[in-house]
DODO-613107 format. One record per residue: residue in three letters; x, y, z of N, C-alpha, C in turn. Coordinates in steps of 0.05 Angstrom, whole numbers, plus 5000, padded with zeros to 4 digits. Atoms other than C-alpha are relative to their C-alpha. Layout:
{node ala, {X, Y, Z}, {X, Y, Z}, {X, Y, Z}};
...
//
This chain:
{node met, {4983, 5024, 5000}, {3799, 1608, 2404}, {5024, 5004, 5018}};
{node arg, {4976, 4995, 4983}, {3859, 1641, 2437}, {4992, 4999, 5030}};
{node glu, {5009, 5000, 4972}, {3819, 1651, 2501}, {4995, 4972, 5010}};
{node thr, {5004, 5028, 4993}, {3798, 1578, 2501}, {5026, 4985, 5005}};
{node ser, {4974, 5012, 4997}, {3870, 1556, 2491}, {5013, 5007, 5026}};
{node arg, {4988, 4990, 4975}, {3893, 1599, 2549}, {4988, 4986, 5024}};
{node ile, {5013, 5013, 4977}, {3841, 1570, 2596}, {5008, 4971, 5002}};
{node val, {4992, 5028, 5000}, {3859, 1499, 2575}, {5028, 4997, 5011}};
{node ile, {4972, 5001, 4990}, {3933, 1513, 2588}, {5001, 5004, 5030}};
{node val, {4999, 4995, 4972}, {3920, 1542, 2656}, {4988, 4977, 5016}};
{node ala, {5013, 5022, 4987}, {3873, 1485, 2674}, {5019, 4976, 5002}};
{node leu, {4981, 5022, 4999}, {3927, 1434, 2655}, {5022, 5005, 5019}};
{node leu, {4979, 4993, 4981}, {3980, 1471, 2694}, {4990, 4997, 5029}};
{node leu, {5011, 5002, 4973}, {3934, 1474, 2754}, {4997, 4971, 5008}};
{node leu, {5003, 5029, 4994}, {3920, 1399, 2750}, {5027, 4988, 5006}};
{node ala, {4974, 5010, 4995}, {3994, 1385, 2746}, {5010, 5009, 5027}};
{node ser, {4992, 4989, 4974}, {4006, 1431, 2805}, {4987, 4985, 5023}};
{node ala, {5015, 5014, 4979}, {3953, 1395, 2845}, {5011, 4973, 5005}};
{node val, {4989, 5027, 4997}, {3983, 1327, 2831}, {5027, 5002, 5015}};
{node leu, {4974, 4997, 4988}, {4053, 1350, 2849}, {4999, 5008, 5029}};
{node ser, {5001, 4989, 4973}, {4030, 1383, 2913}, {4983, 4982, 5019}};
{node ser, {5017, 5017, 4984}, {3988, 1324, 2939}, {5014, 4993, 5026}};
{node val, {4985, 5007, 4976}, {4043, 1304, 2988}, {5001, 5023, 5019}};
{node ser, {4998, 4976, 4983}, {4052, 1375, 3013}, {4974, 5007, 5012}};
{node arg, {5027, 4995, 4989}, {3977, 1382, 3021}, {4995, 4983, 5025}};
{node ala, {5003, 5017, 4977}, {3976, 1322, 3067}, {5016, 5010, 5024}};
{node ser, {4983, 4989, 4979}, {4033, 1353, 3106}, {4988, 5024, 5012}};
{node leu, {5013, 4976, 4990}, {3996, 1419, 3112}, {4977, 4992, 5018}};
{node gln, {5023, 5008, 4984}, {3934, 1384, 3138}, {5008, 4989, 5027}};
{node ala, {4990, 5011, 4975}, {3974, 1346, 3190}, {5010, 5022, 5019}};
{node glu, {4990, 4978, 4984}, {4008, 1410, 3214}, {4978, 5018, 5010}};
{node asn, {5022, 4982, 4993}, {3942, 1447, 3217}, {4989, 4994, 5028}};
{node gln, {5013, 5009, 4975}, {3921, 1407, 3279}, {5009, 5017, 5023}};
{node asp, {4991, 4984, 4977}, {3963, 1451, 3324}, {5008, 5028, 4990}};
{node ser, {4992, 4975, 5013}, {3966, 1513, 3280}, {4995, 5024, 5018}};
{node ser, {5007, 4976, 4984}, {3933, 1561, 3330}, {5022, 5007, 5020}};
{node lys, {4979, 4996, 4980}, {3990, 1552, 3380}, {5026, 5010, 4987}};
{node arg, {4974, 4994, 5012}, {4047, 1560, 3330}, {4999, 5022, 4980}};
{node gly, {5001, 4979, 5020}, {4022, 1615, 3286}, {5005, 4990, 4972}};
{node phe, {4995, 5013, 5025}, {4020, 1569, 3226}, {4990, 5017, 4976}};
{node leu, {5008, 4986, 5025}, {4018, 1601, 3156}, {5004, 4982, 4977}};
{node ile, {4995, 5014, 5025}, {4011, 1572, 3087}, {5027, 5009, 4988}};
{node pro, {4973, 4992, 5009}, {4083, 1571, 3059}, {4998, 5017, 4974}};
{node ser, {5000, 4982, 5023}, {4099, 1625, 3007}, {5005, 4985, 4974}};
{node ser, {4994, 5016, 5024}, {4122, 1570, 2959}, {4976, 4984, 4990}};
{node ser, {5023, 5016, 5007}, {4052, 1539, 2957}, {4987, 5011, 4975}};
{node thr, {5012, 4992, 5026}, {4017, 1541, 2889}, {4970, 5004, 5003}};
{node met, {5028, 4996, 5001}, {3946, 1554, 2868}, {4984, 4976, 5011}};
{node ala, {5014, 5024, 4989}, {3929, 1483, 2890}, {4992, 5004, 5029}};
{node his, {5006, 4995, 4972}, {3929, 1511, 2961}, {4984, 5026, 5004}};
{node ala, {5013, 4974, 4998}, {3888, 1573, 2946}, {4977, 5000, 5020}};
{node trp, {5023, 5001, 4981}, {3829, 1549, 2989}, {5008, 4985, 5025}};
{node asp, {4991, 5011, 4974}, {3871, 1522, 3047}, {5000, 5022, 5021}};
{node phe, {5001, 4980, 4978}, {3858, 1558, 3113}, {5008, 4986, 5026}};
{node pro, {4992, 5012, 4974}, {3898, 1537, 3175}, {4979, 5005, 5022}};
{node lys, {5022, 4994, 4981}, {3844, 1573, 3216}, {4976, 5008, 4983}};
{node asn, {5024, 4995, 5017}, {3774, 1571, 3185}, {4976, 5001, 5018}};
{node pro, {5024, 4998, 4983}, {3714, 1598, 3223}, {4976, 4985, 4991}};
{node met, {5023, 5015, 5011}, {3667, 1561, 3177}, {5000, 4971, 5009}};
{node thr, {4997, 5028, 4992}, {3693, 1494, 3201}, {5009, 4996, 5029}};
{node asp, {4990, 5002, 4972}, {3718, 1510, 3272}, {4977, 4992, 5018}};
{node thr, {5021, 5010, 4982}, {3675, 1469, 3319}, {5000, 5013, 5027}};
{node leu, {4999, 4986, 4975}, {3698, 1511, 3378}, {4987, 5027, 4999}};
{node leu, {5013, 4974, 5003}, {3665, 1573, 3350}, {4970, 4997, 5002}};
{node asp, {5028, 5005, 4995}, {3595, 1578, 3377}, {4982, 5013, 4980}};
{node glu, {5020, 4989, 5019}, {3531, 1598, 3341}, {4988, 5026, 5011}};
{node gly, {5010, 4975, 4989}, {3522, 1661, 3383}, {5005, 5024, 4982}};
{node ala, {4997, 4976, 5017}, {3524, 1733, 3358}, {5029, 5004, 4991}};
{node leu, {4973, 4996, 5007}, {3600, 1737, 3360}, {5009, 4980, 4979}};
{node gly, {4993, 5020, 5020}, {3609, 1671, 3323}, {4989, 5006, 4973}};
{node lys, {5012, 4993, 5026}, {3561, 1694, 3269}, {5014, 5023, 4988}};
{node arg, {4985, 4977, 5010}, {3598, 1760, 3263}, {5027, 4992, 4989}};
{node ile, {4974, 5009, 5009}, {3665, 1726, 3256}, {4997, 4985, 4973}};
{node arg, {5004, 5014, 5026}, {3638, 1680, 3201}, {4993, 5019, 4978}};
{node leu, {5007, 4980, 5020}, {3607, 1739, 3165}, {5025, 5016, 4992}};
{node gly, {4976, 4986, 5006}, {3673, 1775, 3171}, {5018, 4985, 4980}};
{node phe, {4985, 5017, 5018}, {3707, 1716, 3137}, {4989, 5001, 4972}};
{node asn, {5013, 4999, 5026}, {3656, 1717, 3081}, {5005, 5027, 4986}};
{node ile, {4994, 4974, 5012}, {3666, 1792, 3070}, {5029, 5001, 4991}};
{node phe, {4971, 5001, 5007}, {3741, 1780, 3070}, {5004, 4985, 4974}};
{node met, {4996, 5017, 5024}, {3735, 1726, 3017}, {4986, 5011, 4976}};
{node asp, {5016, 4990, 5022}, {3682, 1759, 2974}, {4988, 5027, 5007}};
{node thr, {5009, 4973, 4991}, {3677, 1833, 2989}, {4977, 5011, 4983}};
{node pro, {5023, 4990, 5016}, {3632, 1852, 2929}, {4974, 4985, 5006}};
{node gly, {5024, 5016, 4995}, {3584, 1795, 2946}, {4988, 5004, 5027}};
{node tyr, {5010, 4998, 4973}, {3579, 1807, 3021}, {5000, 5028, 5011}};
{node ala, {4999, 4972, 4990}, {3593, 1881, 3028}, {4997, 5019, 4976}};
{node ser, {5004, 4984, 5025}, {3566, 1911, 2963}, {4997, 5030, 5005}};
{node arg, {5004, 4971, 4995}, {3549, 1977, 2997}, {5025, 5016, 4999}};
{node ile, {4974, 4985, 4999}, {3622, 1995, 3004}, {5020, 4989, 4980}};
{node ser, {4982, 5012, 5020}, {3651, 1956, 2945}, {4998, 5016, 4974}};
{node gly, {4999, 4984, 5024}, {3672, 2001, 2888}, {5014, 4988, 4977}};
{node asn, {4986, 5013, 5022}, {3708, 1950, 2845}, {4996, 4969, 5003}};
{node gly, {5002, 5029, 4999}, {3719, 1875, 2837}, {5019, 4986, 5019}};
{node met, {4980, 5010, 4982}, {3770, 1867, 2892}, {4988, 4990, 5026}};
{node ser, {5007, 5010, 4973}, {3764, 1827, 2957}, {5025, 5001, 5017}};
{node cys, {4977, 5000, 4981}, {3808, 1828, 3019}, {5020, 4978, 4993}};
{node asn, {4983, 5023, 5005}, {3833, 1759, 3000}, {5018, 5003, 4977}};
{node his, {4982, 4996, 5022}, {3864, 1784, 2936}, {5028, 5010, 5009}};
{node cys, {4974, 4989, 4990}, {3918, 1821, 2976}, {5009, 4985, 5025}};
{node his, {4994, 5016, 4976}, {3916, 1774, 3037}, {4990, 4972, 4996}};
{node pro, {5011, 5026, 5007}, {3908, 1704, 3008}, {4998, 4981, 5023}};
{node asn, {5005, 5020, 4980}, {3885, 1643, 3045}, {4987, 5011, 5025}};
{node gly, {5013, 4987, 4977}, {3841, 1686, 3089}, {5018, 5015, 5018}};
{node gly, {4980, 4985, 4984}, {3901, 1727, 3111}, {5020, 4983, 5014}};
{node gln, {4982, 5019, 4987}, {3943, 1666, 3127}, {5021, 4988, 4982}};
{node arg, {4979, 5009, 5018}, {3995, 1661, 3073}, {5026, 5015, 5006}};
{node glu, {4973, 4989, 4995}, {4069, 1673, 3087}, {5009, 5019, 4978}};
{node lys, {4988, 4981, 5019}, {4102, 1733, 3054}, {4979, 5013, 4981}};
{node phe, {5021, 4987, 5016}, {4035, 1760, 3028}, {4981, 5014, 5019}};
{node ser, {5015, 4984, 4981}, {4013, 1808, 3082}, {4982, 4984, 5018}};
{node pro, {5017, 5016, 4983}, {3988, 1755, 3131}, {4990, 5016, 5024}};
{node leu, {5013, 4984, 4978}, {3941, 1780, 3186}, {4999, 4985, 5026}};
{node leu, {5000, 5015, 4975}, {3952, 1726, 3238}, {5014, 5016, 5022}};
{node gly, {4989, 4986, 4976}, {3963, 1761, 3305}, {5001, 5030, 4998}};
{node val, {4996, 4972, 5004}, {3961, 1831, 3276}, {4982, 5018, 5017}};
{node ala, {5018, 4984, 4984}, {3902, 1854, 3318}, {5014, 5011, 5025}};
{node gly, {4986, 4991, 4977}, {3949, 1858, 3377}, {5022, 5020, 4995}};
{node cys, {4981, 4980, 5007}, {3995, 1905, 3339}, {4988, 5029, 5001}};
{node phe, {5014, 4974, 5000}, {3943, 1961, 3343}, {4992, 5007, 5029}};
{node pro, {4996, 4977, 5018}, {3939, 2017, 3360}, {5029, 5002, 4990}};
{node glu, {4974, 4998, 5013}, {3997, 2032, 3313}, {5001, 5026, 4985}};
{node tyr, {4997, 4974, 5014}, {4025, 2096, 3284}, {4999, 4996, 4970}};
{node asn, {5003, 5001, 5029}, {4005, 2106, 3212}, {5014, 5025, 4988}};
{node arg, {4984, 4977, 5010}, {4056, 2149, 3175}, {4985, 5017, 4980}};
{node arg, {5015, 4985, 5020}, {4010, 2168, 3118}, {4980, 5019, 5013}};
{node ala, {5020, 4983, 4986}, {3956, 2195, 3165}, {5013, 5016, 5022}};
{node ala, {4985, 4986, 4979}, {4008, 2219, 3216}, {4984, 4999, 5027}};
{node arg, {5014, 5003, 4974}, {3967, 2192, 3275}, {4998, 4970, 5007}};
{node gln, {5004, 5027, 4992}, {3953, 2130, 3315}, {4975, 4988, 4987}};
{node phe, {5022, 5014, 5013}, {3908, 2079, 3280}, {4992, 4977, 5018}};
{node arg, {5011, 5024, 4990}, {3863, 2028, 3311}, {4997, 4980, 4977}};
{node leu, {5004, 5020, 5021}, {3852, 1963, 3273}, {4977, 5009, 4982}};
{node glu, {5022, 4992, 5016}, {3785, 1990, 3250}, {5007, 5023, 4981}};
{node asp, {4991, 4978, 5018}, {3818, 2053, 3222}, {5015, 4989, 4976}};
{node arg, {4985, 5012, 5022}, {3865, 2010, 3181}, {4982, 4986, 4980}};
{node ile, {5018, 5014, 5017}, {3808, 1969, 3154}, {4985, 5020, 4982}};
{node val, {5013, 4979, 5016}, {3772, 2033, 3132}, {5018, 5009, 4977}};
{node glu, {4981, 4992, 5021}, {3835, 2054, 3094}, {5001, 4979, 4977}};
{node cys, {5000, 5021, 5021}, {3836, 1986, 3058}, {4975, 5001, 4983}};
{node phe, {5025, 4999, 5015}, {3763, 1991, 3040}, {5000, 5024, 4981}};
{node met, {5001, 4975, 5015}, {3771, 2063, 3015}, {5018, 4998, 4975}};
{node arg, {4981, 4999, 5022}, {3831, 2049, 2971}, {5002, 4974, 4984}};
{node ser, {4997, 5025, 5014}, {3840, 1975, 2955}, {4973, 4990, 4988}};
{node met, {5026, 5007, 5010}, {3765, 1963, 2947}, {4985, 5024, 4988}};
{node asn, {5010, 4975, 5012}, {3754, 2034, 2921}, {4973, 5008, 5011}};
{node ala, {5025, 4991, 4988}, {3698, 2048, 2970}, {4996, 5030, 4996}};
{node ala, {5002, 4971, 5004}, {3715, 2121, 2958}, {4982, 5008, 4977}};
{node ala, {5017, 4994, 5023}, {3676, 2116, 2893}, {4970, 4996, 5006}};
{node val, {5028, 5006, 4996}, {3611, 2093, 2925}, {4989, 5010, 5027}};
{node val, {5010, 4990, 4975}, {3607, 2120, 2996}, {4999, 5031, 4999}};
{node asp, {5001, 4971, 4999}, {3592, 2192, 3016}, {5000, 5010, 5029}};
{node asp, {5000, 4989, 4973}, {3588, 2238, 3077}, {4972, 5000, 5012}};
{node gly, {5028, 5001, 4989}, {3513, 2226, 3086}, {4994, 4974, 5012}};
{node lys, {5009, 5025, 4988}, {3475, 2163, 3102}, {5018, 4976, 4992}};
{node asn, {4983, 5021, 5010}, {3523, 2120, 3061}, {5029, 5004, 5008}};
{node arg, {4972, 4994, 4991}, {3584, 2137, 3103}, {5014, 4974, 5006}};
{node leu, {4983, 5022, 4991}, {3642, 2090, 3118}, {5018, 5011, 5022}};
{node thr, {4984, 4991, 4977}, {3673, 2099, 3187}, {5011, 4975, 5014}};
{node ser, {4990, 5022, 4984}, {3710, 2057, 3238}, {4979, 4986, 5016}};
{node glu, {5022, 5012, 4986}, {3643, 2043, 3269}, {4979, 4987, 4981}};
{node ser, {5019, 5012, 5019}, {3609, 2018, 3205}, {4999, 4970, 5005}};
{node asn, {5004, 5028, 4995}, {3581, 1948, 3210}, {5020, 4982, 4985}};
{node glu, {4982, 5016, 5016}, {3624, 1921, 3153}, {5029, 5000, 5012}};
{node val, {4973, 4997, 4989}, {3688, 1947, 3186}, {5002, 4984, 5026}};
{node leu, {4999, 5014, 4975}, {3671, 1919, 3255}, {4998, 4970, 4996}};
{node thr, {5003, 5028, 5006}, {3653, 1852, 3224}, {5026, 4988, 4990}};
{node val, {4974, 5009, 5009}, {3719, 1845, 3187}, {5020, 5000, 5023}};
{node ala, {4982, 4999, 4977}, {3755, 1867, 3250}, {4996, 4976, 5019}};
{node ala, {5006, 5024, 4983}, {3720, 1811, 3289}, {5014, 4976, 4989}};
{node tyr, {4986, 5023, 5012}, {3748, 1760, 3240}, {5030, 5002, 5005}};
{node ile, {4971, 4997, 4996}, {3819, 1789, 3245}, {5007, 4996, 5029}};
{node gln, {4995, 5005, 4971}, {3814, 1790, 3321}, {4999, 4971, 5007}};
{node trp, {5001, 5029, 4996}, {3793, 1718, 3319}, {5025, 4986, 4990}};
{node leu, {4975, 5011, 5010}, {3854, 1702, 3276}, {5023, 5005, 5019}};
{node ser, {4978, 4991, 4983}, {3896, 1737, 3328}, {4999, 4988, 5028}};
{node gln, {5002, 5012, 4973}, {3873, 1696, 3388}, {5025, 4984, 5006}};
{node gly, {4976, 5014, 4992}, {3932, 1669, 3427}, {5025, 5017, 4997}};
{node phe, {4977, 4982, 5003}, {3978, 1727, 3409}, {4996, 5025, 5018}};
{node pro, {5004, 4977, 4982}, {3985, 1778, 3466}, {5005, 5026, 4986}};
{node ala, {4997, 4973, 5011}, {3980, 1852, 3451}, {5030, 5007, 5000}};
{node gly, {4972, 4991, 5002}, {4047, 1879, 3427}, {5019, 4978, 4992}};
{node ser, {4982, 5022, 5008}, {4073, 1811, 3403}, {5016, 5008, 4975}};
{node lys, {4984, 4996, 5024}, {4130, 1815, 3353}, {4995, 4977, 4981}};
{node leu, {5007, 5020, 5019}, {4107, 1779, 3292}, {5021, 4998, 4978}};
{node pro, {4978, 5002, 5019}, {4165, 1754, 3249}, {4991, 5000, 4971}};
{node trp, {5010, 5001, 5027}, {4120, 1747, 3188}, {4991, 5027, 4989}};
{node arg, {5008, 4973, 5011}, {4102, 1821, 3183}, {5023, 5012, 4985}};
{node gly, {4980, 4985, 5015}, {4138, 1861, 3130}, {5020, 4983, 4985}};
{node gln, {4981, 5019, 5013}, {4169, 1800, 3096}, {4997, 5001, 4969}};
{node asn, {5003, 5000, 5029}, {4143, 1815, 3026}, {5011, 5026, 4988}};
{node thr, {4987, 4976, 5010}, {4191, 1872, 3012}, {5026, 4993, 4987}};
{node ile, {4975, 5005, 5013}, {4249, 1873, 2964}, {5022, 5016, 5014}};
{node pro, {4979, 4986, 4985}, {4315, 1891, 2999}, {5008, 5026, 4986}};
{node asp, {4992, 4974, 5011}, {4336, 1964, 2990}, {5023, 4998, 4980}};
{node ala, {4977, 5002, 5017}, {4401, 1942, 2958}, {4993, 4990, 4972}};
{node his, {5008, 5011, 5026}, {4363, 1908, 2902}, {4980, 5017, 4985}};
{node leu, {5020, 4982, 5013}, {4315, 1965, 2886}, {5013, 5015, 4977}};
{node ile, {4992, 4984, 5024}, {4320, 1999, 2818}, {4984, 5025, 5000}};
{node pro, {5015, 4975, 5001}, {4302, 2073, 2814}, {4977, 4998, 4979}};
{node val, {5023, 5002, 5018}, {4233, 2079, 2783}, {5005, 5011, 4972}};
{node gly, {4994, 4988, 5025}, {4260, 2123, 2728}, {5017, 4982, 4982}};
{node lys, {4983, 5018, 5016}, {4307, 2067, 2705}, {4986, 4974, 4994}};
{node leu, {5014, 5025, 5006}, {4255, 2012, 2703}, {4991, 5000, 4971}};
{node asn, {5006, 5003, 5028}, {4238, 1985, 2634}, {4971, 4989, 4997}};
{node pro, {5027, 5009, 5002}, {4162, 1982, 2623}, {4996, 4979, 4977}};
{node asn, {5002, 5019, 5022}, {4171, 1944, 2557}, {5009, 4972, 5009}};
{node ala, {4991, 5026, 4989}, {4210, 1889, 2592}, {4980, 4989, 5019}};
{node gly, {5022, 5008, 4982}, {4156, 1888, 2645}, {4976, 4989, 4986}};
{node lys, {5022, 5009, 5016}, {4103, 1880, 2592}, {5005, 4972, 4989}};
{node arg, {4993, 5026, 5011}, {4140, 1821, 2561}, {4998, 4979, 5022}};
{node leu, {5002, 5019, 4978}, {4145, 1787, 2629}, {4971, 4995, 5007}};
{node phe, {5028, 5003, 4993}, {4072, 1800, 2643}, {4986, 4981, 4980}};
{node met, {5013, 5017, 5020}, {4050, 1768, 2577}, {5010, 4971, 5002}};
{node glu, {4989, 5027, 4998}, {4096, 1708, 2589}, {4991, 4986, 5026}};
{node arg, {5003, 5013, 4974}, {4084, 1696, 2663}, {4974, 5006, 5015}};
{node cys, {5023, 4991, 4984}, {4020, 1732, 2685}, {4974, 4999, 4985}};
{node ser, {5025, 4996, 5015}, {3970, 1738, 2628}, {4982, 4975, 5000}};
{node asn, {5018, 5023, 5000}, {3945, 1666, 2632}, {4979, 5002, 5022}};
{node cys, {5019, 4997, 4978}, {3912, 1682, 2698}, {4987, 5027, 5002}};
{node his, {5010, 4973, 4997}, {3904, 1757, 2697}, {4989, 5012, 4974}};
{node gly, {5010, 4990, 5025}, {3887, 1764, 2623}, {5019, 5021, 4988}};
{node glu, {4983, 4981, 5013}, {3923, 1806, 2571}, {4991, 5029, 5007}};
{node asp, {5010, 4974, 4992}, {3879, 1864, 2593}, {5001, 5006, 5030}};
{node gly, {4997, 4997, 4971}, {3895, 1854, 2667}, {4975, 4998, 5016}};
{node ala, {5026, 5000, 4986}, {3822, 1844, 2684}, {4996, 4975, 5017}};
{node gly, {5003, 5025, 4985}, {3832, 1774, 2713}, {4983, 4980, 4985}};
{node val, {5013, 5022, 5013}, {3809, 1706, 2688}, {4987, 4982, 5021}};
{node gln, {5013, 5019, 4982}, {3758, 1662, 2724}, {5007, 4972, 4991}};
{node ile, {4992, 5028, 5006}, {3786, 1591, 2728}, {4987, 4982, 5021}};
{node gly, {5015, 5015, 4980}, {3736, 1546, 2762}, {4991, 5018, 5022}};
{node asp, {5007, 4983, 4977}, {3727, 1574, 2832}, {5022, 5020, 5007}};
{node lys, {4978, 4981, 4995}, {3792, 1614, 2827}, {4995, 5026, 4984}};
{node asp, {5004, 4974, 5013}, {3787, 1688, 2812}, {5025, 5017, 5002}};
{node ala, {4976, 4983, 5000}, {3851, 1723, 2792}, {4992, 5029, 5001}};
{node gly, {5008, 4972, 4996}, {3846, 1795, 2816}, {5006, 5018, 4977}};
{node pro, {4995, 4980, 5021}, {3840, 1852, 2766}, {5023, 5018, 5009}};
{node leu, {4975, 4986, 4993}, {3906, 1890, 2764}, {4999, 5030, 4993}};
{node trp, {5004, 4971, 5007}, {3883, 1956, 2732}, {4972, 5003, 4988}};
{node gly, {5026, 4995, 5011}, {3821, 1989, 2706}, {4979, 5004, 5022}};
{node pro, {5021, 4992, 4981}, {3754, 2004, 2740}, {4994, 4978, 5020}};
{node arg, {5006, 5021, 4981}, {3750, 1936, 2775}, {5024, 4995, 5019}};
{node ser, {4976, 5003, 4984}, {3818, 1944, 2808}, {5002, 5022, 5021}};
{node trp, {4996, 4981, 4979}, {3845, 1985, 2866}, {5004, 5028, 4989}};
{node asn, {4996, 4972, 5010}, {3850, 2061, 2862}, {5029, 5008, 5006}};
{node asp, {4972, 4992, 4998}, {3914, 2101, 2861}, {5010, 5007, 5028}};
{node gly, {4991, 4996, 4973}, {3915, 2110, 2936}, {5007, 4974, 5015}};
{node ala, {4994, 5026, 4987}, {3923, 2035, 2951}, {5030, 4995, 5001}};
{node gly, {4972, 5008, 4997}, {3988, 2005, 2974}, {5010, 4986, 4974}};
{node ala, {4992, 5014, 5024}, {3989, 1961, 2912}, {5004, 5018, 4976}};
{node ala, {4995, 4980, 5021}, {3990, 2024, 2869}, {5028, 5011, 5001}};
{node arg, {4973, 4991, 4997}, {4060, 2037, 2895}, {5019, 4979, 4987}};
{node thr, {4983, 5018, 5016}, {4114, 2007, 2850}, {5014, 4980, 5017}};
{node tyr, {4984, 5019, 4984}, {4158, 1976, 2904}, {4982, 4982, 5017}};
{node ser, {5018, 5017, 4984}, {4099, 1951, 2946}, {4989, 4977, 4982}};
{node leu, {5011, 5020, 5019}, {4068, 1915, 2886}, {5022, 4981, 4992}};
{node ala, {4977, 5017, 5008}, {4137, 1889, 2866}, {5005, 4979, 5021}};
{node gly, {4996, 5020, 4978}, {4144, 1856, 2934}, {4980, 4978, 5000}};
{node met, {5021, 5020, 5002}, {4077, 1822, 2927}, {5006, 4980, 4978}};
{node ile, {4995, 5017, 5024}, {4095, 1796, 2858}, {5024, 4982, 5006}};
{node arg, {4975, 5015, 4996}, {4165, 1774, 2879}, {4996, 4975, 5017}};
{node tyr, {5002, 5023, 4981}, {4144, 1728, 2936}, {4975, 4983, 4996}};
{node ala, {5025, 5015, 5003}, {4076, 1703, 2912}, {4993, 4992, 4972}};
{node met, {5008, 5005, 5027}, {4073, 1702, 2837}, {5023, 4990, 4983}};
{node pro, {5026, 5009, 5009}, {4064, 1670, 2788}, {4989, 4979, 5019}};
{node tyr, {5013, 5017, 4980}, {4013, 1631, 2828}, {5006, 4970, 4995}};
{node leu, {4993, 5028, 5006}, {4032, 1566, 2792}, {5030, 4994, 5005}};
{node asp, {4972, 5004, 4995}, {4106, 1577, 2806}, {5011, 5023, 5017}};
{node pro, {4993, 4976, 4984}, {4114, 1626, 2864}, {5030, 5001, 5006}};
{node glu, {4972, 4994, 4993}, {4182, 1658, 2880}, {5019, 4992, 4978}};
{node ser, {4982, 5007, 5023}, {4209, 1640, 2811}, {5011, 5025, 4986}};
{node leu, {4990, 4976, 5012}, {4219, 1713, 2791}, {5023, 5012, 5017}};
{node thr, {4978, 4987, 4985}, {4281, 1753, 2810}, {4991, 5027, 5011}};
{node asp, {5007, 4974, 4990}, {4281, 1818, 2849}, {4998, 5020, 4977}};
{node gln, {5000, 4981, 5022}, {4296, 1855, 2784}, {4976, 4995, 4982}};
//
């Protein structure tokens, strides 16, 4: 009964959000017409009503041909949106790329990927070496999608030359068309809490965090953090075997806090304080 009540509440909130955002949706669609030239992103204040808005969408782009590259870009988009469904060989949990990069990697202040292909090669501090885009994708698969649990050093290897990696890279490169290599992207690194507002981890109050989670997050993510399916919306699992492993960026307290601060709750984004 409690589960049914929660789903009804979320459905009603989502309906209200959709009604309230109808004007902004029309504005988004009008602006999309020239999005590729301006680096358009879905605003960080947008609610769940805009979860399936894509300023650039390879599935509907009439300029994208039906050749081998076009097919790879579209498959890359599908892997991005539904990693377990389209890349099961390397999927070790229930996460998809889109959980951490919503709107197909085109949402403001939530690790958008528009133009980022031109930022590589880039020095990776964790690995202490230069990374190509494909190297970075491997790291995401291994940690955020927990591919580390299902791949091996034999025939089921995951490398920067693996088909799944190259296919997702093709999609990100397509998103980056029009941005010269080395472009300064003002939307990178915007989902971080200012250093002056950070609280030392040892002074954080888990009990207060739990209360906030139950009040503001559990309707979509469930009391067990496993995520609730609401229509075609899939709230990502936050812990447990279907979530990221402890090597993922989201496993870091301040990184996850930045994601939450600027994107959640999805029905009322940016309503939480830094603390």
